[in-house]
KOLKEMAR-586693 format. One line per field, with one value per residue (C-alpha): residue number from 1; residue in three letters; x, y, z. Coordinates in pm, 1 decimal. Example, Ala and Ser with C-alpha at 12.3 -4.5 7.8 and 13.67 -1.06 7.14 Angstrom:
<sites>
num: 1, 2
residu: ALA, SER
xx: 1230.0, 1367.0
yy: -450.0, -106.0
zz: 780.0, 714.0
</sites>
This chain:
<sites>
num: 1, 2, 3, 4, 5, 6, 7, 8, 9, 10, 11, 12, 13, 14, 15, 16, 17, 18, 19, 20, 21, 22, 23, 24, 25, 26, 27, 28, 29, 30, 31, 32, 33, 34, 35, 36, 37, 38, 39, 40, 41, 42, 43, 44, 45, 46, 47, 48, 49, 50, 51, 52, 53, 54, 55, 56, 57, 58, 59, 60, 61, 62, 63, 64, 65, 66, 67, 68, 69, 70, 71
residu: MET, ALA, ASP, SER, VAL, TYR, ARG, VAL, THR, GLU, VAL, ILE, GLY, VAL, SER, ALA, GLU, SER, TRP, GLU, ALA, ALA, ALA, ARG, SER, ALA, VAL, GLU, THR, ALA, ALA, GLY, THR, VAL, ARG, ASP, LEU, ARG, ILE, ALA, GLU, VAL, VAL, ARG, GLN, ASP, LEU, THR, ILE, GLU, ASP, GLY, ARG, VAL, THR, GLY, PHE, ARG, VAL, ARG, LEU, ALA, ILE, SER, PHE, LYS, TYR, GLU, PRO, GLY, ASN
xx: 716.8, 759.5, 1014.2, 1337.2, 1651.9, 1986.1, 2295.2, 2634.4, 2942.0, 3296.0, 3465.3, 3811.5, 3875.3, 4216.6, 4331.1, 4668.9, 4493.8, 4324.1, 4110.2, 3805.7, 3875.6, 3935.0, 3599.3, 3416.1, 3569.8, 3459.6, 3104.8, 3064.9, 3196.5, 2968.9, 2675.8, 2725.8, 2629.7, 2440.0, 2111.8, 1975.7, 2299.7, 2219.8, 2522.9, 2894.7, 3100.5, 3473.0, 3617.8, 3984.6, 4218.3, 4583.3, 4849.5, 5114.8, 5459.5, 5743.6, 6081.3, 5944.4, 5653.9, 5291.3, 5194.8, 4844.1, 4543.1, 4313.4, 3982.5, 3794.5, 3415.0, 3130.8, 2844.9, 2479.8, 2199.7, 1847.2, 1824.8, 1563.0, 1548.1, 1467.2, 1105.1
yy: 5260.5, 5632.2, 5822.9, 5898.2, 6096.5, 5992.6, 6199.4, 6061.2, 6181.8, 6048.3, 5957.5, 5799.2, 5531.7, 5449.0, 5149.7, 4986.2, 4654.5, 4599.6, 4750.4, 4599.2, 4762.0, 5090.7, 5069.5, 4967.8, 5256.9, 5502.6, 5367.3, 5361.9, 5711.3, 5848.5, 5666.5, 5873.4, 6193.9, 6093.5, 5926.4, 5646.6, 5539.8, 5297.9, 5191.6, 5227.1, 5175.0, 5125.0, 5397.8, 5354.5, 5158.6, 5238.6, 5162.1, 5350.5, 5200.6, 5269.0, 5097.9, 4842.1, 4732.1, 4814.9, 5036.6, 5149.6, 5079.1, 5352.6, 5320.7, 5591.4, 5519.8, 5670.8, 5654.1, 5717.2, 5822.1, 5930.0, 6298.2, 6500.1, 6859.1, 7135.4, 7267.8
zz: -4289.9, -4263.5, -4460.9, -4261.9, -4307.1, -4165.0, -4109.6, -4156.5, -3968.7, -3935.7, -3608.5, -3547.5, -3281.7, -3148.4, -2956.1, -2867.0, -2889.9, -3223.2, -3508.2, -3357.7, -3020.4, -3195.4, -3373.3, -3055.4, -2864.6, -3139.6, -3152.9, -2767.9, -2727.4, -3008.3, -2847.7, -2536.3, -2720.1, -3039.7, -3016.7, -3238.7, -3408.3, -3688.9, -3898.2, -3885.3, -4199.4, -4188.8, -4413.8, -4338.8, -4116.1, -4031.7, -3787.3, -3592.9, -3603.4, -3367.0, -3389.3, -3633.6, -3410.9, -3430.2, -3143.1, -3226.3, -3447.3, -3585.1, -3756.8, -3942.8, -3932.2, -4112.8, -3854.7, -3947.9, -3719.3, -3752.1, -3826.8, -3626.8, -3739.2, -3488.5, -3481.2
</sites>
């Protein structure tokens, strides 16, 4: 196996449905512009609350992808 270098960046997904949907949205959106995603780690989860009711879910993810330095 060849040596590899991975870069990690944080993204935040938001959903009115669930933390899972928020994470899925973040990964799918990142995959549209970042190639070779490898792992997403949940760093933080939080909720938005209005009038005593949960109205939104937010997930902060640390996403890693293979780093390909420029020539």
